[in-house]
C-alpha positions in Angstrom: -9.5 13.2 55.3 -12.8 14.1 57.2 -14.5 11.5 58.4 -17.5 10.9 60.7 -17.0 8.8 63.7 -18.3 5.2 63.8 -20.7 5.8 66.8 -22.4 8.8 64.8 -22.7 6.4 61.7 -24.4 3.9 63.7 -26.4 6.5 65.5 -27.7 7.6 61.9 -28.3 4.0 60.8 -30.1 3.1 63.9 -32.5 6.0 63.5 -33.2 5.9 60.0 -36.3 4.1 58.8 -34.8 2.3 55.9 -38.5 1.4 54.7 -39.0 5.2 54.6 -35.9 5.9 53.1 -35.9 3.4 50.3 -39.6 4.0 49.6 -38.9 7.7 48.6 -37.5 6.0 45.7 -39.4 2.9 45.1 -42.7 1.6 45.5 -43.0 -0.8 48.1 -45.6 -3.5 49.3 -45.5 -5.5 52.6 -45.6 -9.0 52.1 -45.0 -11.1 55.2 -42.1 -9.5 57.3 -40.7 -8.2 54.2 -41.6 -5.0 51.9 -41.0 -5.8 48.0 -40.9 -3.6 44.9 -39.3 -3.6 41.6 -35.6 -3.0 41.8 -34.0 0.3 41.1 -30.8 -0.9 40.3 -31.7 -3.1 37.1 -34.7 -3.5 34.8 -37.2 -5.8 35.8 -41.2 -6.7 35.6 -41.5 -9.0 38.7 -40.1 -7.7 42.1 -36.9 -9.2 43.5 -35.9 -6.6 45.4 -36.7 -6.7 49.0 -36.1 -4.6 52.2 -36.0 -6.4 55.7 -37.3 -3.6 58.4 -36.2 -5.1 61.4 -32.7 -6.2 60.0 -32.3 -2.6 58.4 -30.8 -3.8 55.1 -32.3 -4.2 51.6 -31.2 -7.0 48.9 -32.3 -7.8 45.4 -32.1 -11.4 44.4 -31.7 -10.2 40.8 -28.6 -8.1 40.7 -27.5 -9.1 44.0 -27.0 -5.5 45.2 -27.8 -5.1 48.9 -26.7 -3.0 52.1 -27.9 -0.9 54.8 -29.7 2.6 54.2 -26.0 4.5 53.8 -25.2 2.1 50.8 -29.0 2.6 49.3 -28.4 6.3 49.1 -24.5 6.1 47.8 -26.0 4.0 45.1 -29.1 5.9 44.2 -27.4 9.5 44.4 -24.2 8.8 43.0 -22.5 10.6 46.1 -19.9 9.8 48.5 -20.0 8.1 51.8 -19.9 11.1 53.9 -22.5 12.8 52.0 -25.0 10.0 51.9 -24.4 9.7 55.8 -25.2 13.7 56.0 -28.6 13.2 54.0 -29.6 10.5 56.2 -28.5 12.4 59.4 -30.8 15.6 58.4 -33.7 13.0 57.9 -33.3 11.6 61.2 -32.6 14.5 62.9 -29.1 13.4 64.2 -26.3 16.1 64.6 -22.8 15.0 62.8 -19.6 15.6 64.3 -16.3 15.1 62.1 -12.8 14.0 62.7 -9.7 14.7 60.6 -9.3 17.4 57.9 -11.1 18.3 54.8 -9.6 17.6 51.4 -8.9 20.9 50.3 -10.3 20.2 46.5 -13.4 18.7 47.8 -13.9 21.3 50.4 -13.6 24.0 47.7 -16.2 22.2 45.3 -18.9 21.4 48.2 -18.6 25.2 49.0 -19.2 26.0 45.5 -22.4 23.9 45.3 -23.3 25.4 48.6 -22.8 29.1 47.2 -25.0 28.3 43.9 -27.7 26.6 45.9 -27.9 29.7 48.1 -27.7 32.1 45.0 -30.5 30.5 43.1 -32.8 29.9 46.0 -32.2 33.8 46.6 -33.0 34.5 43.1 -36.0 32.2 42.9 -37.4 34.4 45.5 -36.3 37.9 43.7 -37.6 36.9 40.4 -41.0 35.6 41.7 -41.3 39.3 43.8 -40.7 41.3 40.6 -43.3 38.9 38.8 -46.1 39.3 41.6 -45.2 42.8 43.3 -42.9 45.1 40.9 -44.6 47.0 38.2 -41.9 46.0 35.9 -43.4 42.3 35.6 -47.1 43.2 35.3 -47.0 42.2 31.6 -45.5 38.8 32.7 -48.2 38.2 35.3 -50.9 39.1 32.8 -49.4 36.6 30.5 -49.3 34.0 32.9 -52.7 34.3 33.8 -54.0 34.6 30.1 -52.5 30.9 29.8 -55.1 29.8 32.7 -52.3 29.6 35.3 -53.9 30.8 38.4 -52.3 32.2 41.6 -52.1 28.8 43.1 -50.0 27.7 40.2 -47.9 30.9 40.0 -47.0 30.9 43.7 -46.5 27.2 44.1 -44.3 26.9 41.2 -42.8 30.3 42.1 -42.7 31.6 38.7 -41.0 34.6 38.4 -39.9 37.7 35.8 -36.6 38.7 34.8 -36.1 42.6 33.9 -35.5 43.6 30.3 -32.5 45.5 31.4 -29.8 42.8 30.8 -27.5 44.3 33.0 -29.7 44.6 35.9 -28.9 41.0 37.4 -25.1 41.6 37.4 -25.7 45.2 39.5 -28.1 43.5 41.9 -25.7 40.4 42.6 -22.7 42.3 42.8 -24.5 44.7 45.2 -25.2 41.6 47.4 -21.6 41.1 47.6 -21.3 38.3 45.0 -17.9 38.3 43.1 -17.4 38.6 39.4 -15.4 35.3 39.2 -18.4 33.3 40.9 -21.0 35.0 38.8 -19.0 33.9 35.8 -19.7 30.4 37.0 -23.1 30.5 38.1 -24.8 30.0 34.4 -26.8 33.3 34.6 -24.7 35.1 32.5 -23.3 35.5 28.9 -19.9 33.8 28.2 -18.9 36.7 26.0 -20.1 39.5 28.0 -19.8 38.7 31.5 -22.2 41.3 32.8 -25.2 40.6 30.5 -27.8 38.1 31.8 -28.9 35.3 29.4 -32.5 36.1 30.8 -34.3 39.3 29.9 -37.9 40.2 29.6 -38.5 36.5 30.4 -41.5 34.6 32.6 -39.1 32.5 34.5 -39.6 28.8 35.5 -37.6 27.7 38.3 -36.2 24.0 37.6 -35.9 22.1 41.0 -34.3 19.1 41.9 -35.8 15.9 43.8 -35.1 17.5 47.1 -37.2 20.9 45.9 -33.9 23.1 45.6 -33.9 25.5 42.8 -30.5 24.6 40.6 -31.8 26.5 37.2 -34.1 28.7 35.4 -36.1 28.2 32.1 -37.3 31.5 30.4 -40.1 32.1 28.0 -39.5 35.1 25.8 -42.2 37.8 26.2 -41.1 40.7 23.5 -38.4 41.2 21.3 -36.3 38.6 19.2 -34.8 35.4 20.3 -35.5 31.8 21.0 -39.1 31.2 22.3 -37.4 29.3 25.5 -34.1 29.1 26.8 -32.7 27.0 29.7 -29.7 27.7 32.0 -26.6 25.9 30.8 -25.4 23.3 32.8 -23.6 24.1 36.2 -21.9 22.2 39.1 -25.5 21.7 40.5 -27.6 21.2 37.4 -27.4 18.4 34.7 -30.1 18.9 32.2 -30.6 15.3 31.1 -31.0 14.3 34.8 -33.7 16.5 35.8 -37.2 16.9 35.3 -39.3 20.0 35.5 -41.8 19.7 38.3 -40.4 16.3 39.5 -40.4 17.8 43.4 -43.9 18.9 43.1 -45.4 15.8 41.2 -43.4 13.0 42.9 -46.0 12.0 45.6 -48.7 12.1 42.9 -46.5 10.0 40.8 -46.2 7.4 43.6 -49.8 7.4 44.5 -51.1 7.0 41.0 -48.1 4.8 39.9 -48.0 6.8 36.8 -46.2 9.9 35.4 -47.6 12.3 32.6 -44.5 13.4 30.6 -45.1 16.6 28.7 -43.2 18.7 26.2 -42.5 21.8 28.0 -43.0 24.0 31.3 -46.3 25.6 30.0 -47.9 21.9 29.4 -46.9 20.6 32.7 -48.3 23.5 34.6 -51.5 23.0 32.5 -51.8 19.6 33.7 -51.2 20.8 37.3 -53.5 23.6 36.8 -56.4 20.8 35.9 -55.8 18.8 38.5 -53.4 16.1 37.0 -50.7 16.4 39.5 -48.3 14.0 38.2 -46.9 15.6 35.2 -43.6 16.5 34.3 -41.4 17.6 31.6 -37.9 17.1 30.2 -35.9 20.4 29.7 -36.8 20.4 25.6 -38.4 17.5 23.8 -35.3 15.5 24.1 -36.3 12.6 26.8 -33.5 11.0 28.2 -32.4 7.6 29.8 -31.5 9.6 33.0 -35.0 11.2 33.1 -36.6 7.8 32.4 -34.6 6.4 35.5 -35.7 9.2 37.5 -39.5 8.3 36.6 -38.9 4.5 37.3 -38.3 5.5 41.3 -41.7 6.8 41.6 -43.9 5.3 38.8 -44.4 2.1 37.0 -45.9 3.6 33.6 -45.6 6.8 31.7 -48.2 8.8 29.3 -46.4 10.6 27.0 -48.1 14.1 25.7 -45.6 15.5 23.4 -47.1 17.9 20.5 -48.7 16.1 17.6 -46.3 18.0 14.8 -43.8 15.8 13.2 -41.2 16.9 15.7 -43.3 16.0 18.6 -43.9 12.4 16.9 -40.3 12.0 16.5 -39.7 12.8 20.2 -42.4 10.4 21.3 -41.1 7.6 19.3 -37.9 8.1 20.9 -39.2 8.4 24.3 -41.3 5.2 23.9 -38.0 3.2 23.4 -36.1 5.1 26.4 -39.3 4.5 28.8 -39.7 0.5 27.9 -36.1 0.0 28.2 -36.2 1.3 32.1 -39.2 -1.4 32.3 -41.9 1.3 32.3 -45.5 0.7 30.7 -46.1 3.6 28.1 -49.2 5.0 26.5 -49.4 8.0 24.1 -51.9 10.8 24.7 -53.2 12.2 21.6 -55.4 15.5 21.9 -58.5 15.8 19.7 -58.0 19.5 19.9 -55.4 22.1 20.3 -51.8 21.1 19.2 -50.4 20.8 23.1 -52.0 20.4 26.2 -51.6 24.4 27.3 -53.5 25.3 24.2 -56.1 22.7 25.3 -56.6 24.2 28.6 -57.1 27.5 27.3 -59.7 26.6 24.8 -61.8 24.0 26.6 -60.7 24.2 30.5 -59.7 21.8 32.8 
């Protein structure tokens, strides 16, 4: 098995600021020689979780979990030992060397994930170019601007456009050297027709993970028949129930304000960002999940639910209240006096 030599591991630990590492997931306050906060591993209202900066470890007196920075990353990210050390090494600027051999199956899975991350990042740039610079995307750009999304939002969130030709994407990617087998597992094409893209003539919203890597797309229909919004299916790098749209853009504001604005969809979240409310995020559809509540708990202590005011939105709000409170989050509900949703409110009344 591939392993990292002990002296490299110790170097990574020594050069990792555990307060900074933990602080990316937990709101910490300095109390004496310790940093304290609400435990990310169990629900609590009074902080029992602490970080000792000098000794480089964390410990929770409530659930009894503790350890060094490596243990913390493993627990928070659900990853293996080697991946946790690799993540910390990247943050600390430590170059890693390895001993032993890779497990073939694990190596194959890691290579698949790396290839998918690369593919989605490249496509995010290509779709954005089609929206901003290509005549085929001019009507999509006009639509985005008609919804009061300025160039700062369009560029910052890297909105894109998928051409109406449903076979354009397969031709484009195969010309770049991607195999048909790999593309079939990419989540970009129909299961029944391997060369037909699931996105066509749609305004695209890149979906990013916490680290800002594009892992999927959401698409808004611009013409023709079909669902108004669709999302990428789940892949090796994308789990819908454990992902929030705009989280990587909103997390610093969430941490600063200790609150998250949870909207129903992409356009609503972007409307809040366009209006200067930078802690807005959205589940991928109206179904707010336990995994998404846990994500928010890493950065905020309360949520404001801003779902639609129709019957479906009310039901989604009621369900989300229970899920958020189960995670120890304080909850408020935003009820709009004009417009059916935040995006429409922005269009009618401005920021």
